[in-house]
C-alpha positions in Angstrom: 28.3 0.4 16.5 31.8 1.3 17.7 32.3 3.7 20.6 33.0 7.1 19.1 35.6 8.0 21.7 37.7 4.9 20.7 38.0 6.1 17.0 40.9 8.1 15.7 40.5 11.9 16.1 40.0 12.6 12.4 37.3 10.0 12.0 35.7 11.0 15.3 35.3 14.6 14.2 33.6 13.5 11.0 31.1 11.2 12.8 30.3 13.7 15.5 29.7 16.4 12.8 27.4 14.0 10.9 25.4 13.2 14.0 25.1 16.9 14.9 24.0 17.9 11.4 21.5 15.0 11.3 19.9 15.9 14.6 19.8 19.6 13.7 17.9 18.7 10.5 15.5 16.5 12.3 14.7 19.3 14.7 14.3 21.8 11.9 11.6 19.5 10.4 10.0 18.4 13.7 9.5 21.9 15.2 7.2 23.3 12.4 5.3 20.0 12.4 4.8 20.2 16.1 3.6 23.8 15.9 1.2 22.9 13.0 -0.1 20.0 15.0 -0.8 22.2 18.1 -2.6 24.7 15.9 -4.8 22.0 14.4 -5.6 20.6 17.8 -6.6 24.1 19.0 -9.3 24.2 16.3 -10.8 20.7 17.1 -14.3 20.9 18.4 -14.8 20.3 22.1 -17.1 17.3 22.5 -18.1 15.9 25.9 -17.3 12.3 26.6 -20.2 9.9 26.2 -21.5 7.9 29.2 -23.0 5.2 27.0 -21.4 2.2 25.3 -21.4 1.8 21.5 -24.0 -1.0 21.9 -26.3 1.3 23.9 -25.9 4.1 21.3 -26.7 1.7 18.4 -29.7 0.3 20.2 -31.1 3.8 20.8 -30.5 4.8 17.2 -32.2 1.6 15.9 -35.2 2.4 18.2 -35.4 5.9 16.9 -35.3 4.7 13.3 -38.1 2.2 14.0 -40.2 4.9 15.6 -39.6 7.3 12.7 -40.5 4.5 10.2 -43.7 3.7 12.1 -44.7 7.4 12.1 -44.0 7.7 8.4 -46.1 4.7 7.6 -48.9 5.9 9.8 -48.8 9.4 8.2 -48.8 7.8 4.7 -51.6 5.4 5.5 -49.5 2.4 4.6 -50.3 -0.7 6.7 -47.4 -1.8 8.8 -45.7 -5.0 7.8 -45.6 -6.1 11.4 -49.4 -6.0 11.8 -51.2 -9.2 10.9 -55.0 -9.1 11.1 -56.6 -11.9 13.1 -57.6 -14.8 11.0 -55.9 -13.7 7.8 -53.4 -16.5 7.9 -56.2 -19.1 7.9 -58.1 -17.8 4.8 -57.3 -19.2 1.4 -55.9 -16.8 -1.1 -58.5 -15.4 -3.6 -58.0 -15.6 -7.3 
């Protein structure tokens, strides 16, 4: 890009005018977007930062789901799939 001050005066005026108008248009677009963004940020919920890693959070959620499932099975009277009665694996299947 050539130096603007090295251009002839008539061309320099046109280029400076084009830059000025372009920058003014960009600011006319950017200012309302900035105000809208700040308003949107103001309405975001304030949540405290977590002290746990994602892996710890997932492990706790998995544990809670397993406990809820066990409670639901116990309440419904459904035998748990994890419980194997002693000696049942040695018996032949009945027909």
